[in-house]
C-alpha positions in Angstrom: 0.1 -0.1 0.2 1.4 3.7 -0.8 1.7 5.9 1.8 0.4 9.3 1.7 2.5 12.5 2.9 0.5 13.7 5.8 0.3 17.3 4.4 -1.9 15.9 1.3 -3.8 13.2 3.4 -5.1 16.5 5.6 -5.7 18.5 2.6 -7.8 15.6 1.4 -9.8 15.4 4.5 -12.9 16.9 5.4 -12.2 19.9 8.0 -14.2 17.9 11.0 -11.9 14.8 10.2 -8.9 17.2 10.2 -10.2 18.2 13.7 -10.4 15.0 15.2 -7.2 13.9 13.8 -5.4 17.1 15.6 -6.9 16.3 18.7 -5.9 12.8 18.7 -2.5 13.8 18.7 -2.4 15.4 22.2 -5.0 12.4 23.6 -2.5 9.8 22.6 -0.1 11.3 24.3 -1.6 11.5 27.2 -3.0 8.5 27.3 0.7 7.4 27.1 1.7 9.3 29.6 -0.6 8.1 31.9 0.1 4.5 31.5 3.6 5.1 31.5 3.5 7.3 35.3 0.9 3.8 36.3 4.1 1.8 35.2 6.4 3.7 37.2 4.3 3.5 40.2 3.8 0.0 39.7 7.3 -0.6 39.5 8.9 1.5 42.1 6.0 2.5 44.5 3.5 -0.1 44.5 5.4 -2.2 47.1 4.9 0.1 49.6 1.7 2.2 48.6 -0.4 -0.6 47.9 -2.4 -2.0 44.6 -4.7 0.9 43.3 -2.9 3.5 45.7 -4.8 2.3 48.6 -1.9 2.3 51.2 0.3 -0.4 52.6 3.3 -0.1 54.6 3.4 3.6 53.4 0.2 6.1 52.9 -2.8 5.9 50.6 -1.6 8.0 47.9 -5.1 8.7 46.6 -6.1 12.7 45.5 -7.8 13.0 49.0 -5.3 11.6 51.0 -2.7 14.2 49.9 -5.1 17.3 50.3 -2.8 18.6 52.7 0.3 18.5 50.2 1.5 20.4 47.6 2.6 18.8 43.7 5.9 20.4 44.4 6.2 19.2 47.8 5.0 15.8 46.6 7.7 15.8 43.7 10.5 17.0 46.4 9.9 13.9 48.4 9.6 11.9 45.8 13.1 13.0 44.6 14.7 13.8 47.8 13.0 10.9 49.9 11.8 11.9 53.4 13.9 12.2 56.5 13.2 9.3 59.7 11.2 7.5 57.6 11.5 4.3 54.8 10.2 6.9 52.0 13.5 6.4 50.0 15.0 9.2 47.4 14.4 8.3 43.6 16.4 10.9 42.3 18.8 8.4 41.2 16.3 6.2 39.6 13.9 8.7 37.9 14.3 11.8 36.1 12.5 15.2 36.9 10.2 14.3 33.9 9.6 10.7 35.0 8.7 12.3 38.7 6.7 14.8 37.0 4.7 12.9 35.4 4.2 10.5 38.5 3.3 13.2 40.9 0.4 14.1 38.1 -0.9 10.7 37.9 -0.9 10.2 41.9 -3.1 13.4 41.9 -5.5 12.0 39.4 -8.6 10.1 40.3 -7.9 6.4 40.0 -10.0 4.5 37.2 -11.4 2.2 39.5 -13.3 4.2 42.5 -11.3 2.7 45.8 -13.6 1.1 47.8 -13.1 -0.2 52.0 -15.2 -3.2 53.1 -15.9 -4.8 56.9 -13.5 -7.2 55.3 -10.9 -4.8 54.6 -11.6 -3.4 58.1 -10.8 -6.7 59.9 -7.9 -7.9 57.8 -6.1 -4.4 58.6 -6.6 -5.0 62.5 -3.2 -5.9 64.5 -2.8 -5.9 68.3 0.8 -4.9 68.9 0.9 -5.4 72.6 -0.9 -7.8 75.4 -2.7 -5.1 77.6 -3.8 -7.7 80.1 0.4 -8.2 80.9 1.1 -4.4 81.0 1.3 -2.4 84.6 -1.8 -0.6 85.5 -0.1 2.2 86.9 2.1 5.2 85.1 5.8 3.6 84.5 7.8 7.0 83.7 7.5 9.2 86.9 5.6 11.8 85.5 2.3 13.3 86.4 -0.1 11.3 84.1 -2.3 14.5 83.6 0.3 17.0 83.2 1.7 14.8 80.0 1.6 16.8 76.2 1.1 14.4 73.1 3.1 16.8 70.9 2.3 15.7 66.8 5.0 16.7 64.8 3.6 17.0 61.4 7.1 17.3 59.6 8.0 13.7 59.6 5.4 12.2 61.0 6.1 11.6 64.5 4.7 12.2 68.1 6.5 13.1 71.0 5.5 12.4 74.5 6.0 15.3 76.9 6.2 15.5 80.2 4.5 18.8 81.3 6.5 19.5 84.7 10.1 19.4 83.5 9.0 20.1 79.8 11.5 17.1 78.9 10.4 14.5 76.5 9.9 10.8 77.9 9.6 9.5 74.1 8.9 10.2 70.4 7.7 7.5 68.0 6.7 7.4 64.5 3.4 7.7 63.5 0.8 7.2 60.8 1.1 9.6 57.6 -0.6 12.7 58.6 -2.0 12.4 61.7 -5.6 14.4 61.5 -8.5 15.8 63.7 -6.5 15.9 67.4 -5.6 12.9 69.4 -8.8 11.5 71.9 -8.1 10.0 75.0 -9.6 7.6 77.3 -11.9 9.3 80.2 -8.9 8.0 82.7 -6.6 9.6 80.6 -4.4 6.2 80.5 -4.6 5.7 76.4 -4.3 8.4 73.7 -6.2 7.6 69.9 -4.6 8.7 67.0 -6.6 8.9 63.5 -4.2 9.3 60.4 -5.7 11.2 56.9 -5.2 7.8 55.4 -7.6 6.1 57.7 -5.2 4.4 60.3 -6.6 4.2 63.8 -4.0 3.6 66.5 -4.5 3.1 70.4 -1.3 4.3 72.6 -0.7 3.4 76.1 0.8 6.7 78.0 1.3 4.4 80.7 3.8 2.0 79.6 4.7 4.3 76.7 3.5 1.6 74.0 1.3 1.0 71.4 -1.6 -1.2 72.0 -3.8 -1.5 68.4 -4.0 -0.4 65.3 -6.5 -0.3 62.4 -7.4 1.0 59.3 -10.8 2.1 59.5 -11.4 3.8 56.2 -9.2 5.5 53.1 -9.7 9.4 54.2 -10.5 9.9 57.6 -11.7 13.1 59.6 -11.5 12.7 63.2 -12.5 10.4 65.7 -14.1 10.6 69.1 -14.1 8.7 71.8 -17.1 7.8 74.3 -17.1 9.5 77.8 -17.6 5.7 79.1 -14.0 4.5 77.6 -16.4 2.0 75.5 -16.2 3.3 72.0 -14.3 4.6 69.3 -16.1 6.2 66.7 -14.5 7.2 63.1 -15.9 9.8 60.8 -14.6 9.1 57.4 -14.6 11.1 53.8 -14.0 8.3 52.0 -16.0 6.3 52.4 -18.3 8.4 53.5 -19.1 6.6 56.4 -18.8 6.3 60.5 -17.2 3.4 61.6 -17.6 2.1 65.2 -14.6 0.7 67.0 -14.6 -1.1 70.6 -12.0 1.0 72.3 -10.4 -1.8 73.8 -8.7 -3.3 71.0 -9.8 -1.1 68.2 -12.0 -4.1 66.7 -14.8 -3.3 64.3 -18.1 -3.4 65.6 -20.3 -1.8 63.0 -20.2 0.6 60.0 -22.6 3.3 59.5 -23.0 4.8 55.7 -23.8 8.6 56.2 -26.7 8.6 54.0 -29.5 11.2 54.5 -33.0 10.6 55.1 -33.6 11.3 51.5 -30.9 8.7 50.5 -28.2 11.1 49.5 -24.7 9.8 50.3 -22.3 12.2 52.2 -19.2 12.7 53.6 -18.4 13.4 57.5 -17.4 16.8 58.7 -16.5 16.0 62.2 -17.5 13.8 64.7 -17.1 14.8 69.0 -18.5 13.1 71.8 -20.9 15.0 74.2 -20.5 13.7 77.7 -23.2 15.2 79.6 -25.3 13.6 76.8 -23.6 10.1 76.7 -23.7 10.4 73.1 -21.8 11.2 69.5 -22.8 14.6 67.8 -21.7 14.2 64.1 -22.3 16.8 61.6 -22.4 15.4 57.8 -20.9 17.7 55.0 -23.5 16.9 51.9 -26.6 17.1 53.5 -28.6 19.0 55.6 -28.5 16.9 58.7 -26.8 16.5 61.9 -26.5 13.2 63.8 -26.7 12.3 67.4 -25.6 8.7 68.6 -26.6 8.1 71.9 -24.0 5.1 73.7 -26.0 4.9 77.0 -26.5 1.6 78.6 -26.6 -0.9 75.5 -26.6 1.3 72.6 -27.9 0.6 69.1 -26.1 3.4 67.5 -29.1 4.4 65.3 -28.6 7.9 64.2 -31.5 10.8 65.5 -31.7 12.9 62.6 -31.5 16.7 63.4 -32.2 18.3 59.9 -30.4 21.8 59.5 -30.9 24.7 57.2 -27.4 24.4 55.3 -24.5 22.0 55.1 -22.7 22.0 58.4 -18.6 21.8 57.8 -17.6 22.0 61.6 -19.2 22.8 65.1 -18.9 23.6 68.6 -21.1 22.8 71.6 -22.1 25.3 74.6 -20.4 25.0 77.9 -23.4 22.9 79.1 -23.7 20.7 75.4 -27.4 21.9 74.9 -26.6 23.8 71.8 -24.4 23.6 68.8 -22.9 26.4 67.2 -22.1 25.4 63.6 -20.3 26.8 60.7 -23.1 27.1 57.9 -22.1 28.8 54.6 -25.3 29.6 53.6 -25.7 31.9 56.7 -22.3 33.4 56.0 -21.6 32.5 59.8 -23.0 30.1 61.4 -26.4 28.2 62.8 -27.5 27.4 66.6 -29.1 24.2 67.0 -31.2 23.2 70.4 -30.0 19.3 70.7 -33.0 18.3 72.5 -35.3 19.7 70.1 -33.3 19.4 67.4 -34.4 23.0 66.1 -32.6 25.6 64.6 -32.6 28.5 66.8 -31.2 31.3 64.8 -28.6 32.2 62.6 -25.6 33.9 63.5 -24.8 36.5 60.7 -20.7 36.8 61.0 -18.6 37.9 58.1 -15.7 35.8 56.5 -15.5 32.4 57.1 -15.6 31.7 61.1 -14.3 28.7 62.2 -16.9 27.8 65.0 -14.9 24.7 65.6 -11.8 26.2 66.7 -13.7 28.5 69.2 -13.3 28.6 72.8 -15.8 30.1 75.4 -15.0 31.8 78.9 -17.1 33.7 81.6 -17.3 38.1 81.2 -19.3 39.7 83.9 -20.4 36.8 85.2 -21.9 35.4 81.7 -20.2 32.8 79.2 -19.2 34.4 75.5 -17.8 32.5 72.3 -15.0 33.7 70.4 -14.4 32.3 67.3 -11.5 33.1 64.9 -11.9 33.6 60.8 -9.9 32.1 57.9 -11.1 34.4 55.5 -11.0 38.1 57.7 -8.4 39.5 60.2 -11.0 39.7 63.1 -11.9 37.4 66.1 -15.9 37.6 66.5 -16.9 37.5 70.1 -20.8 36.3 70.7 -23.3 36.5 74.1 -24.3 32.9 74.5 -27.2 34.0 76.1 -28.4 36.4 73.6 -26.5 35.0 70.5 -25.5 38.7 69.4 -22.4 39.6 68.4 -20.8 41.5 71.1 -17.5 42.7 69.3 -15.1 42.2 66.4 -11.6 42.5 67.1 -9.4 43.1 64.6 -5.9 41.1 64.1 -3.0 41.2 61.6 -4.6 38.4 59.5 -7.3 35.3 59.1 -6.4 32.8 61.8 -7.1 29.2 62.5 -6.5 28.2 66.3 -7.5 29.7 69.4 -6.9 28.5 72.8 -7.1 29.7 76.1 -7.5 28.1 80.0 -9.8 28.9 83.1 -6.8 30.6 84.8 -5.4 32.5 81.9 -6.5 36.4 81.7 -5.6 35.7 78.0 -6.9 34.3 74.8 -4.3 33.6 72.3 -5.1 33.4 68.7 -2.6 32.9 65.6 -2.9 34.8 62.2 -2.2 31.3 60.4 -3.3 32.2 56.9 -2.2 35.7 56.8 1.1 37.5 55.8 2.0 38.2 59.3 1.2 34.4 60.4 4.9 34.3 62.6 2.8 36.6 65.3 0.1 35.4 68.0 -2.3 37.7 69.5 -3.0 37.9 73.3 -6.6 38.7 73.7 -7.6 40.6 77.2 -10.9 38.3 77.7 -12.5 40.6 79.9 -11.7 44.1 78.0 -12.3 42.2 74.8 -8.7 43.9 72.9 -5.1 42.5 72.1 -3.2 43.2 74.8 0.3 41.4 73.3 1.4 40.3 70.1 4.4 38.1 70.0 6.4 37.1 67.4 8.5 33.8 68.4 10.5 33.0 65.6 10.5 36.0 62.8 9.4 34.4 59.4 8.1 31.2 60.5 4.2 30.3 61.4 3.6 30.4 64.9 0.3 28.6 65.7 -1.8 26.4 68.0 -1.1 27.1 71.7 -2.2 24.7 74.8 -2.1 25.3 78.6 -0.6 22.9 81.5 -3.1 21.5 83.7 -2.8 24.1 85.9 -2.8 27.0 83.2 0.4 28.2 84.5 2.1 27.9 81.4 1.2 28.3 77.7 2.9 25.7 74.8 3.2 27.2 71.6 4.0 25.7 68.0 6.4 27.1 65.6 4.9 25.4 62.1 8.2 24.8 60.6 10.6 21.9 59.7 13.2 23.5 62.0 10.5 25.0 64.3 10.3 24.5 68.1 7.8 24.2 70.9 8.4 27.6 73.1 6.9 26.9 76.5 5.9 30.6 77.9 4.8 31.7 81.5 1.2 32.3 80.9 1.0 35.4 82.9 4.3 37.4 82.9 5.2 35.9 79.3 8.4 35.0 80.0 10.0 32.2 77.9 10.7 29.5 79.9 11.9 26.9 77.5 12.3 26.4 73.4 12.2 22.8 72.2 13.5 22.2 68.6 10.8 20.5 66.9 9.9 19.4 63.6 6.8 20.9 62.4 5.1 20.3 65.9 1.4 20.9 64.2 -0.7 20.4 67.8 0.0 19.5 71.0 -2.5 18.4 73.8 -2.5 17.9 77.1 -3.9 15.1 78.9 -5.5 16.4 82.2 -7.3 19.6 80.0 -8.6 16.7 77.4 -10.5 14.7 79.9 -11.4 17.4 81.8 -12.9 19.1 78.5 -11.6 22.2 80.0 -12.7 25.9 79.4 -10.6 27.3 76.8 -9.3 24.1 74.9 -10.8 22.2 71.8 -13.0 19.1 72.4 
């Protein structure tokens, strides 16, 4: 057969055919690049990160799991490896073009939608220590209620810190990207971690050892522990469901699909425990419902559906756990939901995007007030919890993310995480409702997330940087007491404050 030169063929064909041929070239090239990237993944990554990128010894490499990591950072990790982990450097094996194609592939949804069944959960479960053989009293000599659990996000480690001497007791590797804050058993002995790619771990703070772990999902939002210490409830983005675990050994009890009354599936925005109510409260991200699941007596964990006027991204409780203050896109602020009646009491019209899940409350002139940072505007909004009215807007140097205080502290500490001045932290006078002090602990490095010792005497501040630090301040004089070098200490959690659900800390 005689070959026809390409230009003559193009001239002889109809215009529509020419366009189709023209588009077929980049499409074919894209398909070839995807095939090449998948082959690279199967050759170099699959043994650790699993078939279909669902995870194995290494974390899942799905778009949902990589949400906090920019592609440029992923490129660097593949090229240079990750210190203090099993992630090797591939710069001697892959060139820059191959790494770039691999990164593009990882941020694309897989051809087959991922799934995670009860059988998968059970198969992932493993016991790491025999709890019956471990001492039931602390073996480290530190005050068990004044320990801090410090999450170092830079290299995926956890440090257990003595909150009296501010000395590490131990440091161990965690699963990839711990998320949502660790939660504690009611007596403070055990801490439960959730990683972004679904791994739930139980750690014994008395014996400084891991007890059990299980993979409850592929992309996890957070977890909560019941006030009686019997149950762990995990909220997942992928698959969209709740997973109930036995708190003793993390064995699977049941999964509860996050499906609205009309059958619409959803992701889970947040899961918290409400101790006075003996229940879990759940916000659903994609449907206008909140759920309450009782764990009193012999529970069935059938959700009580509370209809909301809007989608709820996150929420806080009032001090008596009678109401939810929930972030609402439609209200441009939030809604107040009375839990007993399930009734929306009022909207809270606030500017920007308030981060109600990170809000805190305290007493001012004998009355409860609630303050929330704002992730799109440089201000703190303060509400009266009796009237739900806005008392004051306190200007800050930029949008913020975390806000913390303690019953014995005169100040509420707040960052300006999302602004150009994110190396400062403001201390707000809780009675005068104005910025009293501004600290800049490490110029040019993000300062965020404060937690107090159990007595409120000291405040621990994180500097979010690979060469960051945990800085200990006298909470009243603001004198710097100690500086501990750490690798991006994203959060730290005091055992006593958490199990007491102390005023001014996150729940």
